[in-house]
N, C-alpha and C positions, 0 to 999 in steps of 0.2 A: 210322823215327821212331815212338816209342810214347808213350802218355800215362802219365806218372808221377804227377802230382798233378792233381786236378780242381778247377777254379775256385778258384785260390789268392787272387786279388785282384780286388775290384770297382774298376774304374778310374774309372767316372763314371756318374751317373744324370742324364740330360739331358731336360728337357721339350721336346716337339715343339710349338712355337708359331709363330704367324705365318701370313700368308695362303698361303705356299707350302708349308705342312706337308702331307705326303702322307696322314697319318692325322689326322682331325679329332675333336674331342671330341664327345660326345653328351650331351644333357640330357633327362631324363624328369621329369615332374611328377605326383604322385599326391595326391589329397585324401581325407582320412579324416574321417568325421563320426560322432558318437555322443553318448550321454547317460550321465553318470556314474551308476553303480548303487551302487558301494561303494568306499571309500577306506581303505586300511590301510597306514600308514607311507608309503613312497614308491611304493606300487603302486596301480594303478587297475583296477577292473572296470567295463567300459564296454559298454553296449548299442549296437551299431553301427546305422547307418541301415538295413541290410538285415535287422535283427532278431537277428543273432548276438550272443553274449556273448563278449567277449575280455578277457584280462587283459594289462596293459601294465606294464612295469618300466622307466620312463624313468631316465636318468642322474640322480645326485644333483645338486640345484641347478636341476633343470628347473622352469620357471615357465610359466604360461599367462596371456595377456593377456585377463583377464575384465573386460569393460566398462571397459577402459582402465586397469585395475590389474593389476600383475604378481603373480599368486597362485601360491605353491608347490603342488606336487601334494598334500602332506599337508593343505592347507587348502581343497581343493576340496569342494564340497557335493554330496551326491546330488541329481540333477535338473539339474545344470549341463550345458549343451549345449556340447560341444567340437568343434573342427574343427582339423585339422592339415594344412598344405600341405607335402608333402615333395618337395623338388627335389634330384634326384641327378644329378651330372655325372660322367661317366666321362672322366677326363683320361689321355691316352696318355703313357707315359714310355718312352724308349729306354734300356735297361740295357746298358751296355758292360762286358763282362767280359774278363779276360785269364787264360789258362791257361799254365802252364809245363810243358814236356815236355822230357825229357833222353834222350839215347841216343848211340850210336857209329855214324857213317856207314859203311855197307858198300859202297853203290854209289849213284851219282846219274846220271841220264840226262834231260837236259832239265829238266822240272818234276816228274820222278818221282824219289823218294828212297827207299832201303831202309836201315833202321837196326835196330840191336839195342838194346833197352832194358836197364835195370838188372836186370831179372828174366831176361835172356837170351833174351827173345822177339824174333823177327825180324818186323818190320812193314814194309809197303810202302805208301807214300802217293803218289798220283798227282794231277797237276794242282793242285799246292800253291798256295794263294792268295798273291797279292802282299802281303796283310796280315800274313802270318806273318813274324816277325822271328827271325833266327838269330844267336846269340852264340857265337863260338868263341874261347876264352881271353881273354874280356873285350872282344873286338872284334865289332862288328855286321857280319854277312855277308849277302849275298843267297843264294838257293838255288843260284845258278850258281857261287858261290864254294865250295860244299861239295865235299870230297874224301874218299875212303875213308880210314878211320882217325881222322877228326876226332871229338873229343868235342864235341857240339853241344848247346846249350840253345835250345829253340824257344819263342817267346812268341806265342801265338795269341790274337788279339783277335777277339771275337765280339759281336754285337749281337742283342738281343731286345727285343720291345715288350711292355710290360705296362700294365694299366689300373689307375689309382688312383681310387677313388670319393670324391667330395667331396659331402657331404650337408648341405643347409640345410633347417631345419624352422621354419616359422612356425606358432606355436600360438596359437589364439584360443578364447574362451569366452564364454558368456552365462549369468549367474547365474540360478537358478530364480526364478520370480515369487514374491513374498511372499504368504503366505496371506491371503485376504480375510476380514476379521473379519465375523461374522454381523451383519446389520442389527438395530439395536435396535428392539423393537416400539413402535409409536406409543402415547403414553399414552392410557388409556381416557377417553372423554369424561365430564366431570363432569355427573352428573344433578342438575338443579335441580328440587326438589319444589315444586310450586305449593302455596300455603297452603290448608289444608282449608277448604271453603266453610262459611260460618256456617250453623248449623241453621235451617231454615225455620220460621217461626212456626206454631204449631199451627192447624190449620184445622178448623173444625167439619165434620162429615160433611154432605154435600150434603142429607141427609134431615132434618137439624135445622132448627128455626124458633125465632123469638123469642117465640112465644105463651106458653109457660110462664112466661117472665120477666114478662110483662105481668100474668098471673094472680097471680103471687107479689107483685108490687107492689100490686096491688088488695087482696090479703088483708092486707097490712101496713097499708094505709090503713084498712081496715075495723076491724082490731084497735085501731088508734089512736083511731078515732072512738068505739068502745065504751068505751074507757078514759076518754075525756074526758066521756062521759055519766054514767058512774058517779061520776066526781069531782064533777060538778055536783049530783047528788042529795044528796051529803053536804055 
């Protein structure tokens, strides 16, 4: 029996869930922190907590919870502190596939079968799994029903496990502090000028005395007495 076509049909994709699952899902959490340096369009340049500069291009519609308000990327301000908690869950999936192979039976012994495929190649298969289904002229047969000369179609079911990543991102931010306005200078104290003191009265020098005044008064009386005498003579 030879392989003619490879993986023709995906039969099912089944999630492994439940307490009895042989393969368990794994979850990892990563926290990223940084400060916005520049924003252009839907892209961010961020200075990370370790000092490195990184550029991020989040999906359209991404918002950050900045102080309780959902803010789109394009409206983030330089200086905004951002943090993102990324939770990644690896979920196992069992992929069941079915291959179809055709050939002519040449010989079969127990669970070993020799076939010639459409290309004329002779193939030998041993210990054929019970999961392989054989169809001969539209009827399903087991490997023990196969005989030389039969045109057989084999349906081989196989399973493989793949992991699907499910990512959840919690984005938070803190707006930059508002600039502090410079303090206004205190008004200059009003200077009140005291009224100018009244000029002091003139004071005679300490060397002056009232004797000249007395002499002057005596002279005036003398002149007055002479005047009266002259008047009497006439």
